DSSP file (Angstrom, degrees, kcal/mol; ACC not computed):
  #  RESIDUE AA STRUCTURE BP1 BP2  ACC     N-H-->O    O-->H-N    N-H-->O    O-->H-N    TCO  KAPPA ALPHA  PHI   PSI    X-CA   Y-CA   Z-CA
    1    1 A M     >        0   0    0      0, 0.0     4,-3.3     0, 0.0     5,-0.5   0.000 360.0 360.0 360.0 -42.8   89.2  103.0  121.9
    2    2 A K  H  >> +     0   0    0      1,-0.2     5,-2.2     2,-0.2     4,-0.8   0.874 360.0  49.7 -71.3 -32.6   92.0  105.5  122.8
    3    3 A L  H  45S+     0   0    0      3,-0.2     6,-2.8     4,-0.2    -1,-0.2   0.874 118.6  38.9 -64.8 -40.3   93.2  103.1  125.7
    4    4 A Y  H  45S+     0   0    0      4,-0.2    -2,-0.2     3,-0.2    -1,-0.1   0.901 128.6  30.0 -85.5 -41.7   93.3  100.0  123.4
    5    5 A V  H  <5S+     0   0    0     -4,-3.3    -3,-0.2     3,-0.1    -2,-0.1   0.945 130.9  26.5 -86.7 -56.2   94.7  101.8  120.2
    6    6 A D  T  <5S+     0   0    0     -4,-0.8    -3,-0.2    -5,-0.5    -4,-0.1   0.926 130.5  34.6 -82.5 -46.3   96.8  104.6  121.4
    7    7 A E  S   <S-     0   0    0     -5,-2.2    -1,-0.2     2,-0.1    -3,-0.2   0.548  96.8-137.1 -83.5  -7.1   98.0  103.5  124.8
    8    8 A R        +     0   0    0     -6,-0.3     2,-0.3     1,-0.2    -4,-0.2   0.839  39.5 167.2  57.9  42.7   98.1   99.9  123.7
    9    9 A L        -     0   0    0     -6,-2.8    -1,-0.2     1,-0.1    -2,-0.1  -0.668  35.7-111.9 -88.2 142.4   96.6   98.6  126.9
   10   10 A S     >  -     0   0    0     -2,-0.3     4,-1.8     1,-0.1     5,-0.2  -0.231  27.4-106.7 -71.0 167.0   95.4   95.0  127.0
   11   11 A R  H  > S+     0   0    0      1,-0.2     4,-2.0     2,-0.2     5,-0.2   0.882 122.0  49.0 -57.0 -45.2   91.7   94.0  127.1
   12   12 A E  H  > S+     0   0    0      1,-0.2     4,-2.0     2,-0.2    -1,-0.2   0.869 108.6  53.3 -66.2 -39.1   92.1   92.9  130.8
   13   13 A A  H  > S+     0   0    0      1,-0.2     4,-0.6     2,-0.2    -1,-0.2   0.898 110.5  48.6 -66.4 -41.1   94.0   96.2  131.8
   14   14 A I  H ><>S+     0   0    0     -4,-1.8     3,-1.1     2,-0.2     5,-0.8   0.893 110.4  48.4 -69.1 -41.5   91.1   98.2  130.3
   15   15 A I  H ><5S+     0   0    0     -4,-2.0     3,-2.2     1,-0.3     4,-0.3   0.885 104.4  60.4 -70.0 -33.8   88.4   96.2  132.1
   16   16 A A  H 3<5S+     0   0    0     -4,-2.0    -1,-0.3     1,-0.3    -2,-0.2   0.745  96.0  62.9 -65.9 -17.6   90.3   96.6  135.4
   17   17 A I  T <<5S-     0   0    0     -3,-1.1    -1,-0.3    -4,-0.6    -2,-0.2   0.411 125.8-102.8 -76.4  -7.1   89.8  100.5  134.8
   18   18 A N  T < 5 +     0   0    0     -3,-2.2     2,-0.5     1,-0.3    -3,-0.2   0.879  69.3 153.8  75.3  44.8   86.0   99.9  135.1
   19   19 A I      < -     0   0    0     -5,-0.8    -1,-0.3    -4,-0.3     2,-0.1  -0.892  58.0 -97.5 -99.4 136.7   85.2  100.1  131.3
   20   20 A D     >  -     0   0    0     -2,-0.5     4,-1.7     1,-0.1     5,-0.2  -0.372  29.3-143.9 -57.4 124.6   82.1   98.1  130.5
   21   21 A E  H  > S+     0   0    0      1,-0.2     4,-2.4     2,-0.2     5,-0.2   0.881  96.4  50.1 -59.4 -48.9   83.2   94.7  129.1
   22   22 A K  H  > S+     0   0    0      1,-0.2     4,-1.9     2,-0.2    -1,-0.2   0.890 111.7  47.8 -64.7 -40.6   80.5   94.4  126.6
   23   23 A M  H  > S+     0   0    0      1,-0.2     4,-2.0     2,-0.2    -1,-0.2   0.899 112.3  50.2 -67.2 -39.8   81.1   97.8  125.1
   24   24 A L  H  X S+     0   0    0     -4,-1.7     4,-2.2     2,-0.2    -2,-0.2   0.819 108.8  50.3 -66.1 -35.2   84.9   97.1  124.9
   25   25 A D  H  X S+     0   0    0     -4,-2.4     4,-2.5     2,-0.2    -1,-0.2   0.914 110.0  52.2 -76.7 -35.3   84.4   93.8  123.2
   26   26 A M  H  X S+     0   0    0     -4,-1.9     4,-1.6    -5,-0.2    -2,-0.2   0.918 111.0  46.9 -57.1 -44.1   82.1   95.6  120.6
   27   27 A I  H  X S+     0   0    0     -4,-2.0     4,-2.6     2,-0.2    -2,-0.2   0.950 111.6  50.1 -65.9 -48.8   84.8   98.2  120.0
   28   28 A I  H  X S+     0   0    0     -4,-2.2     4,-2.4     1,-0.2     5,-0.2   0.898 110.8  51.0 -60.5 -41.5   87.7   95.6  119.6
   29   29 A K  H  X S+     0   0    0     -4,-2.5     4,-2.6     1,-0.2    -1,-0.2   0.899 109.5  49.5 -56.9 -42.3   85.5   93.7  117.1
   30   30 A R  H  X S+     0   0    0     -4,-1.6     4,-1.8     2,-0.2    -2,-0.2   0.911 109.4  53.2 -62.6 -47.5   84.9   96.8  115.2
   31   31 A I  H  < S+     0   0    0     -4,-2.6     3,-0.3     1,-0.2    -2,-0.2   0.947 114.8  38.8 -50.2 -58.4   88.7   97.6  115.1
   32   32 A F  H >< S+     0   0    0     -4,-2.4     3,-0.9     1,-0.2     4,-0.3   0.849 113.3  55.7 -73.3 -30.8   89.7   94.2  113.7
   33   33 A R  H 3< S+     0   0    0     -4,-2.6     3,-0.3    -5,-0.2    -1,-0.2   0.819 114.0  40.9 -62.6 -30.4   86.6   94.0  111.3
   34   34 A N  T >< S+     0   0    0     -4,-1.8     3,-1.2    -3,-0.3     4,-0.3   0.231  83.7 104.0-105.5  11.7   87.6   97.3  109.7
   35   35 A H  G X   +     0   0    0     -3,-0.9     3,-1.7     1,-0.2     4,-0.4   0.816  67.7  69.7 -61.1 -32.7   91.5   96.6  109.7
   36   36 A F  G >  S+     0   0    0     -3,-0.3     3,-1.0    -4,-0.3    -1,-0.2   0.769  87.4  66.7 -62.7 -22.9   91.4   95.9  105.9
   37   37 A K  G <  S+     0   0    0     -3,-1.2    -1,-0.3     1,-0.2    -2,-0.2   0.735  98.6  51.2 -71.1 -20.0   90.7   99.5  105.2
   38   38 A R  G <  S+     0   0    0     -3,-1.7     2,-0.3    -4,-0.3    -1,-0.2   0.443  90.4  99.5 -97.7  -2.5   94.2  100.5  106.6
   39   39 A K  S <  S-     0   0    0     -3,-1.0     3,-0.1    -4,-0.4    -3,-0.0  -0.627  78.7-117.6 -81.4 138.2   96.1   98.0  104.3
   40   40 A M        -     0   0    0     -2,-0.3    -2,-0.1     1,-0.1    -1,-0.1  -0.576  40.6-102.9 -74.6 145.9   97.7   99.1  101.1
   41   41 A P        -     0   0    0      0, 0.0     2,-0.5     0, 0.0    -1,-0.1  -0.161  33.5-111.3 -61.7 157.8   96.2   97.5   98.1
   42   42 A V        +     0   0    0     -3,-0.1     2,-0.3     0, 0.0    -3,-0.0  -0.849  43.4 179.8 -93.0 127.3   98.1   94.6   96.5
   43   43 A I        -     0   0    0     -2,-0.5     2,-0.3     0, 0.0     0, 0.0  -0.854  33.9 -97.4-127.2 161.3   99.4   95.6   93.1
   44   44 A A        -     0   0    0     -2,-0.3     2,-0.6     1,-0.1     0, 0.0  -0.567  34.5-129.0 -77.7 139.2  101.4   93.9   90.4
   45   45 A K        -     0   0    0     -2,-0.3     5,-0.1     1,-0.2    -1,-0.1  -0.792  26.6-179.6 -92.6 120.2  105.2   94.7   90.5
   46   46 A L        +     0   0    0     -2,-0.6     2,-0.2     3,-0.2    -1,-0.2   0.700  62.2  30.3 -98.8 -24.8  106.1   95.7   86.9
   47   47 A T  S    S-     0   0    0      2,-0.4     0, 0.0     1,-0.0     0, 0.0  -0.750  87.2-102.1-129.4 179.2  109.9   96.4   87.5
   48   48 A S  S    S+     0   0    0     -2,-0.2     2,-0.3     2,-0.0    -3,-0.0   0.582  96.4  80.5 -77.3 -10.9  112.6   95.2   89.6
   49   49 A R        -     0   0    0      5,-0.0     2,-0.5     4,-0.0    -2,-0.4  -0.685  64.8-150.1 -99.9 143.8  112.4   98.3   92.0
   50   50 A T    >>> -     0   0    0     -2,-0.3     4,-2.4    -5,-0.1     5,-1.9  -0.972  20.4-121.9-117.7 126.3  109.9   98.8   94.8
   51   51 A V  B 345S+a   55   0A   0     -2,-0.5     5,-0.2     1,-0.3    -2,-0.0  -0.464  99.9  19.1 -67.2 128.2  108.8  102.2   95.8
   52   52 A G  T 345S+     0   0    0      3,-3.0    -1,-0.3    -2,-0.2     4,-0.1   0.089 132.0  44.5 100.2 -23.8  109.5  102.8   99.4
   53   53 A H  T <45S+     0   0    0     -3,-1.7    -2,-0.2     2,-0.1     3,-0.1   0.722 127.3  15.8-111.9 -59.2  112.0  100.0   99.6
   54   54 A D  T  <5S+     0   0    0     -4,-2.4     2,-0.5     1,-0.2    -3,-0.2   0.744 128.9  44.8 -89.2 -23.8  114.4  100.1   96.6
   55   55 A F  B   < +a   51   0A   0     -5,-1.9    -3,-3.0     2,-0.0     2,-0.4  -0.974  60.8 170.9-128.3 128.0  113.5  103.7   95.5
   56   56 A N        -     0   0    0     -2,-0.5     5,-0.1    -5,-0.2    -5,-0.0  -0.998  32.7-119.2-128.5 142.2  113.1  106.8   97.5
   57   57 A Y    >>  -     0   0    0     -2,-0.4     3,-1.8     1,-0.1     4,-0.7  -0.381  35.9-107.5 -68.5 157.3  112.6  110.3   96.5
   58   58 A P  G >4 S+     0   0    0      0, 0.0     3,-1.1     0, 0.0    -1,-0.1   0.865 120.5  58.7 -57.2 -36.1  115.3  112.7   97.6
   59   59 A R  G 34 S+     0   0    0      1,-0.3    -2,-0.0     3,-0.0    -3,-0.0   0.716 101.4  57.2 -69.3 -14.2  112.8  114.3  100.2
   60   60 A D  G <4 S+     0   0    0     -3,-1.8     2,-0.4     2,-0.1    -1,-0.3   0.664  88.4  88.0 -85.3 -14.8  112.4  110.8  101.8
   61   61 A I  S << S-     0   0    0     -3,-1.1     2,-0.5    -4,-0.7    -5,-0.0  -0.698  70.0-149.6 -88.6 129.7  116.1  110.4  102.5
   62   62 A T              0   0    0     -2,-0.4    -2,-0.1     1,-0.1    -3,-0.0  -0.866 360.0 360.0-100.8 131.8  117.2  111.9  105.9
   63   63 A L              0   0    0     -2,-0.5    -1,-0.1     0, 0.0    -2,-0.0   0.340 360.0 360.0 -97.0 360.0  120.7  113.2  106.1
């Protein structure tokens, strides 16, 4: 998982390192299957400003 996620190696490159192909496919499927957990929830926009895009707290602005 570290090679695929952190090092961003392709599936073929990881298999070339002698990692079990069946185990690798199982890990990749789990990563894609659980990706929805890392997405921000969709919310209704109540004003014309968007937090993080149109509006930043002073601590978010780098000088």
